[in-house]
C-alpha positions as CSV (number, residue, x, y, z in Angstrom):
1,X,-35.2,222.7,-100.8
2,X,-31.6,222.3,-101.2
3,X,-29.9,219.0,-100.2
4,X,-26.7,217.3,-100.8
5,X,-28.8,214.0,-99.5
6,X,-31.7,213.2,-102.1
7,X,-32.7,210.1,-104.2
8,X,-31.1,209.6,-107.4
9,X,-31.4,206.7,-110.3
10,X,-28.1,205.8,-109.0
11,X,-29.0,205.4,-105.4
12,X,-32.9,206.0,-105.0
13,X,-32.4,205.4,-100.8
14,X,-30.0,208.2,-100.8
15,X,-31.6,211.3,-98.5
16,X,-35.1,209.7,-98.9
17,X,-36.2,211.2,-95.1
18,X,-35.4,214.5,-97.1
19,X,-37.9,213.4,-100.1
20,X,-40.8,212.3,-97.6
21,X,-40.5,215.8,-96.4
22,X,-40.7,217.3,-99.5
23,X,-43.9,214.9,-100.3
24,X,-45.3,216.0,-97.4
25,X,-45.3,219.7,-97.9
26,X,-46.8,219.1,-101.2
27,X,-49.5,217.7,-100.0
28,X,-50.4,220.6,-97.8
29,X,-50.7,222.5,-101.2
30,X,-46.6,223.8,-101.2
31,X,-45.0,223.9,-104.6
32,X,-41.5,222.2,-104.0
33,X,-38.6,221.9,-106.0
34,X,-34.9,220.1,-105.2
35,X,-31.8,221.3,-106.1
36,X,-29.1,218.3,-105.1
37,X,-25.5,218.7,-105.9
38,X,-23.8,215.5,-106.6
39,X,-20.1,214.7,-107.2
40,X,-18.7,215.8,-110.7
41,X,-16.7,212.7,-111.5
42,X,-13.3,213.2,-113.9
43,X,-14.0,211.0,-116.9
44,X,-11.2,208.4,-116.4
45,X,-11.9,207.6,-112.8
46,X,-13.6,204.3,-112.6
47,X,-14.4,203.6,-109.3
48,X,-16.6,206.9,-109.6
49,X,-18.2,206.2,-112.5
50,X,-21.7,206.1,-110.5
51,X,-21.9,209.9,-110.1
52,X,-21.5,210.3,-114.2
53,X,-24.9,208.5,-114.5
54,X,-27.1,211.1,-112.3
55,X,-28.9,213.1,-115.0
56,X,-28.9,217.1,-114.9
57,X,-32.6,217.1,-114.3
58,X,-35.4,214.7,-112.9
59,X,-38.3,214.1,-111.8
60,X,-38.7,211.9,-108.4
61,X,-42.2,210.3,-107.9
62,X,-43.2,214.1,-109.1
63,X,-41.2,216.0,-107.5
64,X,-38.8,218.4,-109.7
65,X,-35.2,217.7,-109.1
66,X,-32.0,220.1,-110.7
67,X,-28.3,218.0,-109.9
68,X,-25.6,220.3,-110.9
69,X,-22.1,218.8,-110.5
70,X,-20.2,219.6,-107.5
71,X,-16.5,219.0,-107.1
72,X,-16.3,216.1,-104.8
73,X,-13.5,214.1,-103.1
74,X,-13.3,210.8,-101.3
75,X,-12.7,210.6,-97.3
76,X,-13.7,214.2,-96.6
77,X,-10.7,215.5,-98.3
78,X,-11.9,219.0,-99.4
79,X,-12.0,220.1,-95.7
80,X,-14.0,223.7,-95.4
81,X,-13.3,223.9,-99.1
82,X,-15.8,221.8,-99.5
83,X,-18.9,224.4,-98.7
84,X,-17.0,226.9,-100.9
85,X,-17.8,223.7,-104.0
86,X,-21.2,223.7,-102.5
87,X,-21.3,227.2,-103.0
88,X,-20.1,227.2,-106.5
89,X,-22.6,224.6,-107.9
90,X,-25.7,226.1,-106.6
91,X,-25.4,230.2,-107.3
92,X,-25.6,230.1,-110.8
93,X,-28.6,227.2,-111.0
94,X,-30.5,228.8,-108.3
95,X,-30.5,232.2,-110.0
96,X,-31.7,230.9,-112.7
97,X,-34.5,229.0,-110.8
98,X,-35.7,232.2,-109.3
99,X,-35.8,234.2,-112.2
100,X,-38.2,231.8,-114.2
101,X,-40.2,230.3,-110.7
102,X,-39.9,232.9,-108.1
103,X,-39.4,230.8,-105.1
104,X,-40.0,232.7,-101.5
105,X,-38.1,230.3,-99.3
106,X,-34.8,228.2,-99.2
107,X,-35.1,225.4,-96.9
108,X,-31.4,223.8,-96.7
109,X,-30.4,220.5,-95.2
110,X,-27.5,220.6,-93.1
111,X,-26.2,223.7,-91.8
112,X,-22.4,222.6,-93.4
113,X,-22.2,222.7,-96.6
114,X,-25.7,223.1,-97.6
115,X,-27.4,225.9,-95.2
116,X,-23.4,227.5,-95.4
117,X,-24.1,227.7,-99.1
118,X,-27.5,228.8,-99.0
119,X,-27.3,231.8,-96.4
120,X,-24.7,233.4,-98.9
121,X,-27.1,232.6,-102.3
122,X,-30.2,233.8,-100.1
123,X,-28.6,237.3,-99.5
124,X,-27.7,237.8,-102.9
125,X,-31.3,236.8,-104.3
126,X,-33.3,238.3,-101.2
127,X,-34.7,235.0,-100.3
128,X,-34.7,234.0,-96.5
129,X,-32.9,230.4,-95.5
130,X,-34.1,228.2,-93.4
131,X,-31.7,225.2,-92.1
132,X,-32.4,221.9,-90.3
133,X,-29.7,220.9,-88.4
134,X,-29.4,216.9,-88.4
135,X,-26.3,215.8,-86.3
136,X,-23.0,215.8,-88.0
137,X,-22.9,219.1,-88.9
138,X,-23.2,220.4,-85.3
139,X,-21.3,217.5,-83.4
140,X,-18.8,216.1,-85.6
141,X,-17.7,218.6,-88.4
142,X,-16.5,221.7,-85.4
143,X,-13.9,218.9,-84.1
144,X,-12.3,218.6,-87.2
145,X,-10.9,221.6,-88.1
146,X,-10.9,225.3,-86.4
147,X,-11.7,226.0,-90.3
148,X,-14.5,223.7,-90.2
149,X,-15.9,225.2,-86.8
150,X,-15.9,228.9,-88.0
151,X,-17.9,227.7,-91.0
152,X,-20.3,226.1,-88.8
153,X,-20.2,229.2,-86.6
154,X,-21.1,231.3,-89.6
155,X,-23.7,229.0,-91.1
156,X,-25.6,229.6,-87.5
157,X,-25.4,232.9,-86.9
158,X,-26.1,233.4,-91.4
159,X,-29.3,231.1,-92.1
160,X,-32.1,233.3,-90.5
161,X,-34.2,230.2,-89.3
162,X,-32.7,226.9,-87.7
163,X,-34.7,223.8,-87.0
164,X,-33.1,221.0,-85.2
165,X,-34.0,217.5,-85.3
166,X,-34.3,216.8,-81.2
167,X,-33.8,219.7,-78.5
168,X,-30.1,217.9,-78.2
169,X,-29.1,218.9,-81.3
170,X,-30.5,222.5,-81.1
171,X,-28.5,222.7,-77.8
172,X,-25.3,222.0,-79.6
173,X,-26.1,224.5,-82.5
174,X,-26.4,227.6,-80.1
175,X,-23.6,226.6,-78.4
176,X,-21.5,227.1,-81.5
177,X,-23.2,230.5,-82.6
178,X,-26.2,233.0,-81.6
179,X,-28.9,231.9,-84.1
180,X,-30.8,235.2,-85.9
181,X,-34.1,233.4,-84.7
182,X,-34.9,231.1,-81.7
183,X,-33.9,227.7,-83.2
184,X,-36.8,225.1,-83.3
185,X,-37.2,221.6,-82.4
186,X,-38.7,220.1,-85.6
187,X,-38.4,216.0,-84.9
188,X,-38.3,214.0,-87.9
189,X,-41.0,211.8,-88.6
190,X,-42.4,208.5,-90.8
191,X,-43.9,208.2,-93.8
192,X,-47.5,206.9,-92.5
193,X,-48.5,205.3,-96.0
194,X,-45.6,202.6,-95.8
195,X,-44.6,202.8,-91.7
196,X,-48.4,201.0,-90.6
197,X,-49.0,198.5,-88.2
198,X,-48.9,195.4,-90.0
199,X,-49.5,191.6,-88.5
200,X,-46.1,189.8,-87.1
201,X,-47.2,186.0,-88.5
202,X,-48.0,188.2,-92.3
203,X,-44.8,189.8,-92.3
204,X,-42.5,186.5,-91.5
205,X,-43.9,184.4,-94.2
206,X,-43.6,186.9,-96.6
207,X,-39.8,186.8,-95.5
208,X,-39.6,183.4,-94.8
209,X,-38.7,183.9,-91.4
210,X,-40.0,181.3,-88.8
211,X,-43.2,181.9,-87.1
212,X,-42.7,181.4,-83.4
213,X,-39.3,182.3,-82.5
214,X,-38.6,185.6,-80.5
215,X,-37.0,188.2,-83.5
216,X,-35.1,191.4,-83.4
217,X,-34.6,193.6,-85.9
218,X,-32.4,196.2,-86.8
219,X,-32.2,198.6,-89.9
220,X,-29.1,200.7,-90.2
221,X,-25.7,200.9,-91.7
222,X,-23.2,198.3,-90.4
223,X,-20.7,201.1,-89.1
224,X,-18.7,201.7,-85.6
225,X,-21.4,204.4,-85.2
226,X,-24.3,202.5,-85.4
227,X,-23.0,200.0,-82.2
228,X,-23.7,197.1,-83.8
229,X,-20.5,195.2,-82.5
230,X,-22.4,195.6,-79.2
231,X,-25.2,194.4,-80.2
232,X,-23.2,191.1,-81.5
233,X,-21.7,190.9,-78.2
234,X,-25.2,190.9,-76.3
235,X,-26.0,188.4,-78.7
236,X,-23.4,186.3,-76.8
237,X,-24.5,187.1,-73.6
238,X,-28.0,185.9,-74.1
239,X,-26.9,182.7,-75.8
240,X,-25.8,181.7,-72.3
241,X,-28.8,182.5,-70.9
242,X,-31.5,179.8,-70.6
243,X,-33.7,180.5,-73.0
244,X,-31.0,181.7,-75.3
245,X,-30.4,183.8,-77.9
246,X,-33.4,185.8,-80.1
247,X,-32.6,185.6,-83.9
248,X,-31.4,189.3,-84.6
249,X,-31.9,190.0,-88.6
250,X,-30.0,192.8,-89.5
251,X,-30.9,194.9,-92.5
252,X,-28.0,197.0,-94.0
253,X,-25.1,197.2,-95.5
254,X,-21.2,198.9,-94.2
255,X,-17.2,198.0,-93.9
256,X,-18.2,196.0,-90.4
257,X,-19.9,192.9,-91.8
258,X,-17.0,190.5,-92.5
259,X,-15.9,191.6,-88.4
260,X,-19.5,191.2,-87.2
261,X,-20.0,188.0,-88.8
262,X,-16.5,186.5,-87.8
263,X,-17.3,187.3,-84.1
264,X,-20.7,186.3,-84.0
265,X,-18.9,182.7,-85.5
266,X,-16.5,183.3,-82.9
267,X,-19.3,183.6,-79.7
268,X,-21.3,180.8,-81.2
269,X,-24.1,182.6,-82.6
270,X,-23.3,182.7,-86.3
271,X,-27.0,180.9,-86.5
272,X,-28.6,183.6,-84.5
273,X,-27.9,186.4,-87.1
274,X,-29.0,186.9,-90.4
275,X,-27.5,190.1,-92.2
276,X,-30.1,190.1,-94.9
277,X,-28.4,193.2,-96.9
278,X,-30.1,196.6,-98.4
279,X,-33.4,196.6,-98.6
280,X,-35.4,198.4,-100.6
281,X,-37.4,201.7,-98.5
282,X,-41.1,200.5,-99.1
283,X,-39.6,196.9,-97.3
284,X,-37.9,197.8,-94.5
285,X,-41.9,198.0,-92.7
286,X,-42.2,194.4,-93.7
287,X,-38.9,193.8,-91.5
288,X,-39.9,195.7,-88.6
289,X,-43.3,193.9,-88.3
290,X,-41.3,190.7,-88.5
291,X,-40.1,191.2,-85.0
292,X,-40.5,191.7,-81.3
293,X,-39.0,194.8,-80.9
294,X,-36.5,197.2,-82.9
295,X,-33.0,197.7,-81.3
296,X,-30.9,200.8,-82.3
297,X,-27.4,200.6,-80.6
298,X,-26.0,203.7,-81.9
299,X,-23.3,205.9,-80.2
300,X,-24.4,209.3,-81.5
301,X,-27.9,210.2,-83.2
302,X,-29.7,213.2,-83.9
303,X,-33.5,212.5,-84.0
304,X,-33.0,208.9,-85.5
305,X,-36.1,208.3,-88.1
306,X,-36.0,204.4,-87.9
307,X,-37.2,204.6,-84.8
308,X,-40.2,207.0,-85.4
309,X,-40.7,204.1,-88.5
310,X,-40.7,201.3,-85.8
311,X,-43.0,203.4,-83.4
312,X,-45.2,204.3,-86.7
313,X,-44.9,200.0,-86.9
314,X,-45.9,199.8,-83.7
315,X,-43.1,197.9,-82.0
316,X,-41.1,198.6,-78.9
317,X,-37.5,199.8,-78.9
318,X,-34.4,199.3,-76.9
319,X,-31.7,202.1,-78.0
320,X,-29.2,203.9,-76.3
321,X,-29.3,207.3,-74.6
322,X,-27.2,209.6,-76.9
323,X,-28.3,212.9,-77.9
324,X,-32.1,213.3,-79.3
325,X,-32.7,209.3,-78.5
326,X,-34.1,209.9,-75.3
327,X,-36.7,212.3,-76.6
328,X,-38.3,209.9,-78.7
329,X,-37.9,206.7,-77.0
330,X,-39.3,206.8,-73.6
331,X,-38.1,204.7,-71.1
332,X,-40.4,202.2,-69.7
333,X,-43.4,203.1,-71.9
334,X,-42.5,203.0,-75.6
335,X,-39.1,200.7,-74.7
336,X,-35.7,200.8,-72.9
337,X,-32.8,202.8,-73.0
338,X,-30.1,201.7,-72.0
339,X,-25.7,203.3,-72.3
340,X,-24.1,203.2,-75.4
341,X,-21.0,200.5,-75.9
342,X,-22.3,198.0,-72.7
343,X,-23.2,194.7,-74.1
344,X,-24.2,193.4,-70.6
345,X,-26.9,196.3,-70.4
346,X,-28.3,195.6,-74.2
347,X,-28.9,192.1,-73.4
348,X,-30.8,193.0,-70.1
349,X,-32.9,195.3,-71.8
350,X,-33.7,192.8,-75.0
351,X,-34.6,190.1,-72.4
352,X,-36.7,192.1,-70.3
353,X,-39.0,192.8,-73.3
354,X,-38.6,189.5,-74.9
355,X,-39.8,187.7,-71.6
356,X,-42.2,189.7,-70.9
357,X,-45.3,189.6,-73.7
358,X,-47.6,192.0,-71.1
359,X,-44.9,194.7,-71.3
360,X,-44.0,194.3,-74.9
361,X,-47.7,194.6,-75.9
362,X,-48.3,198.0,-73.6
363,X,-45.1,199.3,-75.1
364,X,-46.3,198.3,-78.9
365,X,-49.5,200.1,-78.0
366,X,-47.7,203.4,-76.6
367,X,-45.2,203.8,-79.2
368,X,-47.7,203.4,-81.9
369,X,-49.9,206.4,-80.2
370,X,-47.4,208.6,-80.0
371,X,-45.5,208.1,-83.2
372,X,-49.0,208.9,-85.1
373,X,-49.6,211.9,-83.5
374,X,-45.7,213.4,-83.0
375,X,-43.6,211.9,-85.1
376,X,-44.9,211.9,-89.1
377,X,-43.5,213.8,-91.9
378,X,-47.2,215.2,-92.2
379,X,-46.6,216.9,-88.7
380,X,-42.9,217.9,-89.6
381,X,-44.1,219.6,-92.4
382,X,-46.9,221.2,-91.0
383,X,-44.3,223.0,-88.3
384,X,-42.1,223.7,-91.0
385,X,-45.2,225.4,-93.2
386,X,-45.8,227.7,-90.1
387,X,-42.0,228.7,-90.4
388,X,-42.0,229.4,-93.9
389,X,-45.0,231.6,-93.8
390,X,-42.8,233.5,-90.5
391,X,-40.2,234.1,-92.8
392,X,-42.1,235.5,-95.7
393,X,-44.2,237.6,-93.3
394,X,-40.8,239.3,-91.2
């Protein structure tokens, strides 16, 4: 498994979804090892010092992980050279690993830089490459420059098999280039040992949340793409209604937090919004369980793992109808979909579920049923294992 996104002692939640996929593959009997390049930090630059704390080799819950160093600059300043830096960082390590351990498939996460570099190394070693496209690699990168678009096209056409987290992302990849094999949709999932249905009262006691409030939960970064500013505006609109605003519990960190707190004060809902900061991954399910519903007002998503997790906690979802989200949130069945950047529609959808307990219970049951049957890492791993076998046999 090749991914620049993977947990390390410095950031134990980075790329946790890749680790969960790896663990699911191991449960199927596959021997999986991870290469996760991390930034090389100049010794005199203090703000990058955390990179130096990442070990060269480690084990993450039994998974062997190699962390080769990679040239990295903040703000994506390397541009198209970032893919070159990825290739330079993995070429020799993967060659050494193959001589000791003859792996049969390279699975890369993100077409660029990981898939692009993996395709080059795979060709040199005679090993097939599967690459998973998530969102930014086919929606954001091609728009940055002609050179980066060309790299994404090269990756689409060079890897042996593409998997996409949603049909929307598959279509975006296929619009850029001609894959060698038909791209396959393999949705993200949830760790069903962590994200399970729990009693809301127990969760609220554990987290010191009020037992009889209407509670909406959000888990994610506090950054513009996640649309949390629209959620705060919707809270202000709900405050003006007869039942008032529910309690919004927002878990996550990001540069927008001061502005969001300021706007909540201006709208008179500061006492109805709790920013609880970064939550350990194993605790996220308790925060989801404490809410009556989960909300994700993003402007763009591939296929949000956090919705898979909320569904496996048995919670209805209110989300924006962007990219792959409508493929997982079934409007009127497992939750409600609204347009992005529309606080009125978002407020209406939140109130509709909060004010109709029977609807909420039906959506919760259906969300849990669908989550357990489709959106798990075990299901994701089983499908990828089939594709690995096809590549090896080809």
